[in-house]
N, C-alpha and C positions, 0 to 999 in steps of 0.2 A: 663828139665826146668819147665815143667808144674806143677810137684809136688814140686818143689823147689822155684825157684824165683817167678814165676806166683802167687802161693799159698801164699807165705810169703808177697808179696806186693799187692795182690788182682789186678793184670792186666793181660793182655794178651800179646802175643808176640809181637804185634805191638807197644806196650809201648816202648820198647828197641831196637827192630829190624826194619830195612828198609824191607818193604815187598818184594821189587825187589831182595835184595841181603842181606840175614841174615848175611854175614861175615863182612859187613861195620861196621865201629865204628863211624858213623856220628852223632848218637843221644847221647845226654849228659846222659840220664838214663843208657845207656849200659856202657859207660865209668865210670860213678859213680858206677855201679854194680861191675865192676872189681876191683875198688879202694876199695869197701867196701869188697869184697871177700879177699883181701890182709890184710885188717884189721882184720877182723875176724879169718883168719888163724894165725895171729900174736897173738891175744888174746888167742886163744885155746892153741898155744905153751906155752904162759906164764902160763895158767892155768894148764897145764900138768905138769909144773915143781914146782908147788906149793905143799909143803909137807904136810900141814895140810888139804887138801882137799881129800875127797875119791875119789879114782880112778873111772873113768867112762869106763865101758867095751866096749862102743861104740867108744871110742877114740876122741869124741868132747864135748864140753860143750856149745857153743853158736852157733847159726846159723842166718839167716836172720829174721826168725819168733821171734826170742828173743826180738827184739824191734818194728819190724813193725807189727806184727800180724795182718796181712791181709790188710794193708794200705800203700801207698806209703809214708806217712809222719809217721816217727818213733813216736810210743805211749809212753807217760809218763808212768814209773812204777807205780803201785798202791801204 
């Protein structure tokens, strides 16, 4: 999590997790992260099917950092 979500969003564990019980889904950011993970998985599946894109040997095309770039609020593309 520290190398993925934390770095991509510029937050620490407490932003999404309840300190007393990390398994709880009480915080909105944690629930939103789950929805975003489903979305980015779907986008990557669609990208993998595109015939005119060069294959990515790592098997993925986008992740949280693609839009967030270290900020909770997604950043606009330059």
